[in-house]
C-alpha positions as CSV (number, residue, x, y, z in Angstrom):
1,M,11.5,-15.3,34.9
2,S,14.5,-13.2,34.1
3,I,14.8,-10.2,31.9
4,A,16.0,-12.4,29.0
5,D,13.2,-14.6,29.2
6,I,11.0,-11.5,28.7
7,Q,12.9,-10.1,26.1
8,A,12.7,-13.4,24.1
9,Y,8.9,-13.4,24.5
10,A,8.5,-9.9,23.4
11,Y,10.8,-10.4,20.3
12,L,8.6,-13.4,19.6
13,V,5.2,-11.3,19.9
14,G,6.7,-8.5,17.9
15,T,7.6,-10.8,15.1
16,V,4.4,-12.5,14.9
17,I,2.7,-9.1,14.9
18,A,5.1,-7.8,12.2
19,V,4.4,-10.9,9.8
20,F,0.5,-10.4,10.4
21,V,0.8,-7.0,9.4
22,F,2.8,-7.2,6.2
23,Y,0.9,-10.4,5.3
24,N,-2.4,-8.3,5.3
25,Y,-0.9,-5.5,3.6
26,I,0.1,-7.9,0.8
27,V,-3.4,-9.4,0.8
28,Y,-4.7,-5.7,0.5
29,L,-2.4,-4.8,-2.6
30,Y,-3.4,-7.9,-4.2
31,R,-7.0,-7.7,-3.8
32,S,-7.2,-3.9,-4.6
33,E,-5.4,-4.6,-7.9
34,K,-7.4,-7.4,-8.8
35,R,-10.7,-5.3,-8.3
36,G,-9.2,-2.8,-10.3
37,E,-9.4,-0.2,-7.7
38,K,-5.7,0.8,-8.0
39,D,-2.9,0.0,-10.2
40,H,0.2,-0.1,-7.9
41,E,2.7,-0.7,-10.8
42,K,2.1,2.8,-12.0
43,F,2.9,4.1,-8.5
44,G,6.4,2.0,-8.6
45,K,7.2,4.0,-11.8
46,L,7.0,7.2,-10.3
47,A,10.5,7.1,-8.9
48,L,11.7,6.7,-12.5
49,D,9.5,9.4,-14.0
50,D,9.6,12.2,-11.6
51,D,10.1,15.2,-13.9
52,I,8.1,18.2,-13.2
53,T,6.3,18.1,-16.8
54,S,5.3,14.4,-16.3
55,K,1.6,13.7,-16.3
56,P,-0.1,13.2,-13.0
57,L,-0.7,9.6,-12.0
58,V,-4.1,10.3,-10.3
59,D,-6.5,12.9,-11.3
60,N,-8.1,14.5,-8.2
61,N,-10.4,16.7,-10.1
62,P,-14.0,16.0,-8.6
63,E,-15.3,17.5,-11.9
64,A,-13.6,14.7,-14.0
65,K,-14.8,12.0,-11.5
66,N,-18.5,13.2,-11.9
67,E,-17.9,13.1,-15.8
68,K,-16.7,9.7,-15.8
69,K,-19.8,8.5,-13.4
70,E,-22.2,10.0,-16.0
71,K,-20.9,8.1,-19.0
């Protein structure tokens, strides 16, 4: 087995792993948006609306989360 064969097998294995990881990431994004956990489109708009006075996309205030749960 030459070094070229080892490189070819390593390239093949690396490609398969990359495809597996990226496919699972796409499935994760789709499922989380379907369940309503995250809205990924609003994060995509962040690059267009990045002014310092812009409204935050996610409210990380723990008190606000508690108020929403109580309602």
